[in-house]
Structures are given as structure tokens and as C-alpha cells.
C-alpha positions in Angstrom: 9.9 94.4 52.1 8.9 97.3 49.9 10.8 99.9 47.9 9.4 103.5 47.8 9.7 105.5 44.6 9.3 109.3 44.6 8.5 111.8 41.8 8.6 115.5 42.4 8.3 118.7 40.3 8.4 122.4 40.5 6.4 125.3 39.0 8.7 128.3 39.1 9.9 128.5 42.7 7.0 126.5 44.1 7.4 122.8 44.6 4.4 121.1 43.0 4.2 117.8 44.8 6.1 114.8 45.8 4.5 111.5 44.9 5.3 108.3 46.7 4.2 104.8 46.2 5.3 101.3 47.3 5.8 98.1 45.4 7.1 94.7 46.3 10.9 94.1 46.2 12.5 90.8 45.6 12.9 88.7 48.7 9.8 90.1 50.4 8.8 87.6 53.1 5.3 88.9 53.8 2.2 86.9 53.0 0.6 87.3 49.6 -2.4 89.1 51.2 0.0 91.6 53.1 1.9 92.2 49.9 -1.3 92.7 47.9 -2.6 95.2 50.5 0.6 97.1 50.5 0.6 97.4 46.7 -3.0 98.5 46.6 -2.3 101.2 49.2 0.7 102.4 47.1 -1.4 102.4 44.0 -4.2 104.5 45.6 -1.7 107.0 47.0 0.0 107.3 43.6 -3.4 107.7 41.8 -4.6 110.3 44.2 -1.5 112.4 44.2 -1.1 112.1 40.4 -4.5 113.7 39.9 -3.4 116.6 42.2 -0.2 117.0 40.3 -1.9 117.0 36.9 -4.3 119.7 38.2 -1.4 121.8 39.4 0.5 121.4 36.1 -2.6 122.6 34.2 -2.9 125.5 36.5 0.8 126.3 36.0 0.4 126.1 32.2 -2.5 128.5 32.4 -0.4 131.0 34.3 2.6 130.7 31.9 4.7 128.6 34.3 6.5 125.4 33.1 7.1 122.4 35.4 10.7 121.5 35.7 12.6 118.6 37.1 13.0 118.8 40.8 16.4 119.4 42.4 15.0 119.1 45.9 15.4 116.1 48.2 12.5 113.8 47.5 9.9 113.4 50.1 7.7 110.3 50.7 4.9 112.1 52.5 2.6 112.4 49.5 1.2 115.6 50.8 0.5 118.9 49.0 3.3 121.4 48.5 4.7 123.7 51.2 6.5 126.9 50.8 10.0 127.5 52.2 8.7 130.6 53.8 6.2 130.4 56.7 2.8 131.8 55.8 1.1 134.1 58.3 -2.4 132.7 59.1 -4.8 132.2 61.9 -4.0 128.4 61.9 -1.5 126.6 64.1 0.9 124.1 62.5 -1.2 121.2 64.0 -4.6 122.5 62.9 -7.1 119.8 62.0 -10.5 119.7 60.3 -12.7 116.7 60.4 -16.2 115.9 58.9 -18.8 114.4 61.1 -21.5 111.9 60.0 -23.9 114.8 59.6 -21.5 116.7 57.4 -20.4 119.2 60.1 -16.8 120.3 59.8 -15.2 120.5 63.2 -11.9 122.5 63.4 -9.2 122.7 65.9 -6.1 125.0 65.9 -7.8 127.6 63.7 -8.9 131.0 65.0 -10.8 133.9 63.5 -8.2 136.4 62.2 -8.3 140.2 62.7 -9.9 140.2 66.1 -7.2 142.4 67.8 -7.1 144.9 64.9 -8.5 148.4 65.8 -9.0 151.5 63.9 -6.7 154.1 65.4 -8.5 156.4 67.8 -7.7 159.6 65.9 -8.9 157.9 62.7 -12.1 156.6 64.3 -12.8 160.2 65.4 -12.6 161.5 61.8 -15.8 163.4 60.8 -16.4 161.4 57.6 -16.3 157.8 56.5 -13.7 158.7 53.9 -11.6 160.5 56.5 -11.7 157.5 58.7 -10.4 155.2 55.9 -7.8 157.6 54.6 -6.4 158.1 58.1 -6.2 154.4 58.7 -4.6 153.9 55.3 -2.0 156.5 56.1 -1.3 154.9 59.4 -0.7 151.6 57.6 1.6 153.1 55.0 3.7 154.6 57.8 4.5 151.1 59.0 5.9 150.0 55.6 9.3 150.2 53.9 9.6 152.1 50.6 9.6 148.8 48.7 6.5 147.7 50.5 4.8 151.0 49.8 5.5 150.5 46.1 3.7 147.2 46.2 0.6 148.8 47.9 0.4 152.2 46.1 -0.5 151.6 42.4 -1.8 153.8 39.6 -5.6 154.2 39.4 -6.0 152.6 36.0 -8.8 150.5 34.6 -6.4 147.6 34.2 -5.6 147.7 37.9 -9.2 148.4 38.9 -10.5 145.2 37.3 -7.6 143.0 38.5 -9.4 140.9 41.1 -10.5 137.3 41.4 -12.2 134.8 43.6 -9.6 132.1 42.8 -6.7 131.0 45.0 -4.3 132.4 42.5 -2.2 134.7 44.7 -0.7 137.8 43.1 -1.2 136.3 39.6 -4.7 137.7 39.5 -4.7 140.6 42.1 -2.8 143.7 43.2 -1.2 144.7 46.4 0.8 143.4 49.3 0.3 139.9 50.7 -0.7 139.6 54.3 1.8 136.9 55.0 4.7 139.2 54.1 3.7 141.7 56.9 5.1 141.7 60.4 2.7 141.8 63.4 2.4 145.6 63.5 1.9 145.9 59.8 -0.7 143.2 59.7 -2.8 144.8 62.4 -2.5 148.2 60.6 -3.6 146.5 57.4 -6.6 144.8 59.0 -7.5 148.2 60.6 -7.8 149.7 57.1 -10.2 146.9 56.0 -12.1 147.3 59.3 -12.5 151.0 58.7 -13.8 150.5 55.2 -16.4 147.8 55.9 -19.6 147.4 57.8 -20.0 146.7 61.5 -23.0 144.4 61.4 -22.2 140.9 62.9 -21.6 138.3 60.2 -21.5 141.0 57.6 -18.9 143.6 56.6 -15.5 143.2 58.4 -16.7 140.2 60.5 -17.9 138.3 57.4 -14.6 139.1 55.6 -12.5 137.7 58.4 -14.7 134.6 58.5 -14.0 134.0 54.8 -10.3 134.3 55.6 -10.7 131.8 58.4 -12.5 129.4 55.9 -9.3 129.3 53.9 -7.4 128.2 57.0 -10.0 125.5 57.5 -9.4 124.4 53.9 -5.7 124.4 54.6 -6.2 122.3 57.7 -8.3 119.9 55.6 -5.3 119.3 53.3 -6.4 121.9 50.8 -6.5 120.9 47.2 -6.6 117.1 47.0 -7.0 116.9 50.8 -8.6 114.0 52.6 -12.1 115.2 51.8 -11.6 116.0 48.1 -11.5 112.5 46.6 -8.5 113.5 44.5 -10.3 116.4 42.9 -13.0 114.3 41.3 -16.5 115.3 40.6 -18.5 117.0 37.8 -16.6 119.7 35.9 -18.2 123.2 35.5 -20.8 123.6 32.8 -21.6 126.7 30.8 -25.1 128.1 31.2 -27.6 127.0 28.6 -29.8 129.3 26.7 -28.9 132.9 25.8 -27.1 133.9 29.0 -23.5 134.9 28.8 -21.3 132.1 30.0 -19.8 132.9 33.4 -16.1 133.4 33.4 -13.8 132.7 36.3 -14.7 131.5 39.7 -14.0 128.3 41.5 -15.1 125.3 39.5 -17.8 123.2 41.1 -15.3 120.4 41.6 -11.7 119.5 41.0 -8.7 121.6 41.3 -9.0 125.4 41.0 -8.3 126.6 37.5 -6.1 129.5 38.6 -2.4 129.1 39.2 -1.1 128.5 42.7 0.3 131.6 44.4 3.5 132.6 42.7 6.4 134.3 44.5 6.5 135.0 48.2 5.0 132.8 50.9 2.6 130.1 49.9 0.1 128.0 51.9 1.3 125.7 54.5 0.5 122.5 52.7 -3.0 123.5 51.8 -2.9 124.0 48.1 -2.6 127.8 48.3 -5.4 128.2 50.9 -4.4 130.5 53.8 -5.6 133.6 55.5 -2.1 134.9 54.8 -2.8 134.8 51.0 -4.9 137.9 50.9 -3.8 141.2 49.4 -4.4 144.9 50.1 -3.8 147.7 47.5 -4.5 151.4 47.1 -5.1 152.5 43.5 -4.2 156.1 43.6 -3.1 158.0 46.7 -5.6 157.8 49.7 -6.9 161.3 50.2 -10.1 163.0 51.3 -10.5 165.0 48.1 -9.2 162.9 45.2 -10.3 159.7 43.5 -8.8 156.4 44.6 -9.8 152.7 45.1 -9.2 150.4 48.0 -8.8 146.7 46.9 -8.7 143.8 49.4 -9.1 140.2 48.5 -8.1 136.6 48.0 -9.8 133.3 47.6 -13.6 133.8 47.7 -13.3 137.5 48.5 -12.9 140.7 46.5 -13.6 144.1 48.1 -13.5 147.2 45.8 -14.3 150.5 47.4 -14.0 153.7 45.4 -13.6 157.1 47.0 -14.2 160.3 45.1 -14.2 163.9 46.4 -14.4 162.9 50.0 -17.3 160.5 49.5 -17.7 156.7 49.1 -18.6 156.6 45.4 -19.0 152.8 45.2 -18.7 149.6 47.2 -18.9 147.3 44.2 -18.1 145.0 42.6 -17.8 142.8 45.6 -17.4 139.0 45.5 -18.0 136.7 48.4 -17.9 133.0 48.6 -17.2 130.3 51.2 -16.1 126.7 51.6 -17.1 125.0 53.8 -20.3 126.8 54.2 -20.4 126.1 57.9 -17.9 124.9 60.5 -17.4 124.8 64.3 -14.3 125.7 66.4 -14.2 125.6 70.2 -18.0 125.5 70.4 -18.5 128.5 68.1 -20.3 128.0 64.8 -19.2 130.0 61.7 -21.4 130.4 58.7 -20.5 133.7 57.1 -22.9 133.5 54.2 -25.8 132.0 56.1 -27.8 135.2 56.1 -27.3 135.6 52.3 -28.6 132.1 51.7 -31.5 132.4 54.2 -32.6 135.7 52.8 -32.7 134.5 49.2 -34.4 131.2 50.2 -37.1 133.0 52.2 -37.7 135.4 49.3 -38.3 132.6 46.9 -40.4 130.6 49.5 -42.9 133.5 49.7 -43.8 133.1 46.1 -46.9 131.3 44.8 -46.6 128.5 42.3 -47.6 130.9 39.5 -45.0 133.5 40.7 -42.3 130.9 40.9 -43.1 129.9 37.3 -42.7 133.5 36.2 -39.4 133.9 38.1 -37.9 130.6 36.7 -35.1 131.1 34.2 -34.6 128.7 31.3 -30.8 128.8 31.7 -28.8 126.9 34.2 -25.7 128.3 35.9 -22.6 126.7 37.3 -21.3 130.1 38.6 -22.3 133.7 38.9 -22.8 135.4 35.6 -20.9 138.7 36.4 -17.9 137.4 38.2 -14.3 138.5 37.7 -13.6 139.7 34.2 -17.3 140.3 33.4 -17.4 144.0 34.1 -20.3 145.9 32.3 -21.8 142.7 30.9 -25.2 143.1 32.4 -28.0 141.4 30.4 -29.7 143.9 28.1 -33.1 142.6 29.1 -34.3 141.9 32.6 -35.7 138.5 33.2 -37.9 136.9 35.8 -40.6 138.3 38.1 -41.1 142.0 38.5 -41.1 143.0 42.2 -43.8 145.6 41.5 -46.3 142.8 41.1 -45.6 141.4 44.6 -47.5 142.2 47.8 -46.1 144.3 50.6 -44.8 141.4 52.6 -43.0 139.8 49.6 -41.5 143.2 48.7 -40.1 143.5 52.2 -38.5 140.0 51.8 -36.8 141.1 48.6 -35.3 144.2 50.3 -34.3 142.0 53.3 -32.6 139.6 50.9 -30.4 142.4 49.6 -29.3 143.6 53.1 -26.5 141.0 53.9 -24.7 142.1 50.8 -25.2 145.8 51.1 -24.2 145.7 54.8 -20.8 144.6 53.7 -20.2 148.2 52.8 -19.5 150.8 55.6 -22.6 151.6 57.6 -23.1 155.1 56.1 -22.9 153.8 52.6 -25.2 150.9 53.4 -28.0 153.2 54.6 -27.7 155.3 51.4 -27.7 152.4 49.1 -30.6 150.6 50.8 -32.7 153.7 50.5 -32.0 153.9 46.8 -32.6 150.2 46.2 -35.9 150.5 48.1 -37.0 153.4 45.9 -36.3 151.3 42.9 -37.9 148.1 44.2 -41.0 148.1 42.0 -38.7 148.2 38.9 -36.5 145.4 40.2 -36.7 141.7 39.0 -36.1 138.5 40.8 -35.3 135.2 39.1 -33.9 131.8 39.9 -32.7 128.5 38.3 -32.7 125.0 39.7 -34.4 124.5 43.1 -35.9 127.4 45.0 -34.5 126.0 48.3 -31.0 126.7 47.1 -29.5 123.5 48.5 -28.0 121.7 45.5 -25.4 122.2 42.8 -26.4 124.9 40.2 -29.2 126.3 42.3 -29.1 130.0 41.4 -30.9 133.2 42.3 -30.6 136.8 41.1 -31.9 140.2 42.1 -31.7 142.7 39.2 -32.8 146.3 39.6 -32.2 149.7 38.0 -29.1 149.8 40.2 -28.7 146.7 42.3 -27.4 143.4 40.9 -26.9 140.4 43.2 -26.3 136.8 42.3 -26.1 133.7 44.6 -25.2 130.2 43.3 -24.6 126.8 44.9 -21.6 124.7 43.6 -20.3 121.3 44.5 -17.4 121.6 46.9 -13.8 121.7 45.8 -12.1 120.4 49.0 -15.3 119.1 50.6 -16.6 117.5 47.4 -19.6 115.8 49.1 -21.0 119.2 50.1 -22.0 122.4 48.3 -20.4 125.8 48.7 -21.5 129.3 47.8 -20.4 131.9 45.3 -22.0 135.4 45.3 -21.4 138.7 43.6 -22.9 142.2 44.3 -22.7 144.8 41.6 -24.4 148.1 40.7 -25.4 149.0 37.2 -24.4 152.6 37.6 -21.9 152.6 40.5 -19.4 149.9 39.8 -15.9 151.3 40.2 -17.5 154.7 41.0 -18.6 155.0 37.4 -15.0 155.8 36.5 -14.7 153.4 33.6 -16.5 152.3 30.5 -16.9 148.7 29.5 
């Protein structure tokens, strides 16, 4: 017979993990082989779970939390932690995600969120884009309690404006109200605000954002951090870029446990290491109005939307961070690949270059993440690097502009048209560059578009949960329009 030992711990109010393992007890009558196999299974379970726990303890330490001894009833499941409050998400409790021999992730029990949300008819009829968003924001606020409104409505300060992240770090690194705390009516109203503020092109804008949320439910169904596809968080740690480039800060590391803290306070993920479509946040910095200055923030893991309104106009749709893991999955016969157009556009742009042009575009640095991610506001390189677009032929120039579109189309349709016109006018003074392989298929493959205004980065990283695959990080910024030009960095 075997005896099962358990070890558990807490970070704040969130249970870290329960470890379980088996070892042989006196009087065990099984054969030596059976006893050996049981012990080995127990050792592997303990080793895998210990690596997850250590990662969570490190994350807790970084966020200022201290693990304490557990007063909870020990569990022998060896799974990732669950919250005592149910998280709102698009996944059912029996959702599954499996990886086929070809690497395809097949999902059951997970649906695309936000599909029944609709911008209120009177808001959709507003004469301006700002009016449509303000009307939707006011409709959302009308569904909230005073306490909830206080969580959503925050001062329009620089400190609040730059508080966003791509990490699964909950409200430790972002503002606003968490989707999982909203009732059904409130959630639909919140989604309607996001829908009003973003573009309508399929696989971009609102549709892309909801697919990124769905991807988090896929990670949750996969077991999340330390799940069955993560090999206990092993893999190569992130590296700093070599050469003169500023080292990228923040972002999901190419492998291993995320460096941010697990979501603190409120509902957590349902056993998925903090991954859930319910762990996304909406905030208004300043009061939504058609004549003042205010900022809409929406984001969570792999997503940061920052839209600034000023004097009745959309002053900026940047910075915007998008990423995804897994990069493609299927559910009920539908394939989801929210950043496929971004990848394809950049790869086609580079594929059009001659060997001589590729040599000019090649950077000497290597990148494990985007350069201008969270916390890197205003740190644009002083000198542009790579290949000047003005030296390209007409077909190649068209591919550069086409490569920008999937990012710019995340903004509302009116703003998209204005920005694309500006970026096209500035095309000859824009530079393209890359590092790694031009096909953008392996870890640390990186590409950048850097113009007088536009700044777009795309990088491949080893997977965190699906460690045998790569996943994508991207950021879109604007040299002159980030945060509506409201702040100096």
C-alpha cells in the first residue's frame, strides 16, 4: 500500500498549490516492479508540481506577497490552484484542450466570448465615433453600483495611463473592474463599450480581442501554468537583446512560469494558473464625455487597449499590445488564429526583399520580446535602423503598408482610415528591420516597422503552456500619438 503526503501553501488569499506524492508504506504486498512504478509516478508528480509552486512563490515575492502555511484541507489532486469564487469565462467546467500529432490544439467546451454583446441602438446612431463610445460607456456605468463605478472611474493621470501589461497579473498591473465580477447584464454592457471602441474587420478589432480572451480560456482548459503541455515550466529563460538596443522589459517570458504575480483579490482562474477570459479589466481614466479628455483602458493577458479621446475626437489608439498562445486552435470545426494576418503580413513583406535588401534590413541585435512593451513608454530608439522603405519598388511598398493594416484595423474604423492615410504619406521615411529568420517561425524571430509616426513590433517566443510551440507578442505604438500626446516621457 502507499501513503500520500500533501504540501500546500497560500499567497495572500489565493491558494498556491497542493502537492501530492506517494511512497511505499511498511507491509506493502505489491511486487517490487509495481512498488517501483508507484514511487516513480509519485516522484514525477512531486517534481512537476514543485516547479510550479516555486514559480508561483517567485511571482508572489515579486508582487510583495509572502507565502504562508496553509490552513486549508489538503488536496491530493496535484492540480493548479482554484479560487473560492467562480470566474466568469467562456469555458465550461469540463472544457478540454488536446494537442494533435501535427501540433494542432483541439478544444471542447470553450466558446468565443462577447458574441451577444451589442452597442445600444441609440449609441450606434450617434453622429461621431466618440459619441458612440461615450454613450455606450454611460450605458455601462448605469448598470453598476456606486462601489463598482469607483473601480471603473479613475483619475486621468500619467501613472494610471501607463498602468497596463500583457502578463496574467490581474489587478496588480492594471486598472479597472474585472469582468468576472460582473453580472450578465453588466458584462454585456462592458463588452458593448469595447465593441464600440474597436474596429469591425473580421479577425481584427473587437473580433480579435475576443479571440485573445478565448485563447486564455484555452490555456485554462489546458491546465494553465504547469499544465499537461508545459513540461513543468521548463525551457529556455528569456534573454536580453544583444548589441545597443534597450533591453525589453515586461512581457511573457519565452518559457516557464509568467514573471508577474497571479491575480490578487477577487475571482481567480478556474485551475488555469490565472488564465481566464474573466480576468480582463475595463477602466475609464477621466469621465467619458464628448468634449473633454479621457482614456479607455481594456486589457488582460496578451491584450492592452488604450484609446484616448480629446475634444470629441479619437486622439490615439496606442499603445496597443496584442499576443496569443496558442497561436491557432480549433473548436467545433472552427479555426481561430487571431494574429495570423499580423504574422502573414510581416512574413510576406520580408519575403519580397532581395538578398541584398534583407542584408540591409537585418539587425545585429537579437530580441526575446518586443522592445517597447509595458513600462517602456517614450523609449523609441534615437536612430532608425534597417532598410528604408523609400528605396523599395511600388509592390514592396504596398506590402509594407499591408503589413501595418492588421494592427491599425484594431482601432475603430474611422480612426483606422485616418491613420493609414498618414502612415502611407510617411511611407518613404519609414524603415523595416528584422532579426532571426525572415520566415518568423522560430523563437526570437523579430520584425519591426518604424516610421515618423508608426511603430510596430512582432516577435516569436517559445510557448509558456504549449512549450513545444511558439507564440506571438506584438505592440503597436505611435511616436507622436501615444496616449494622445498627453504625457512626456
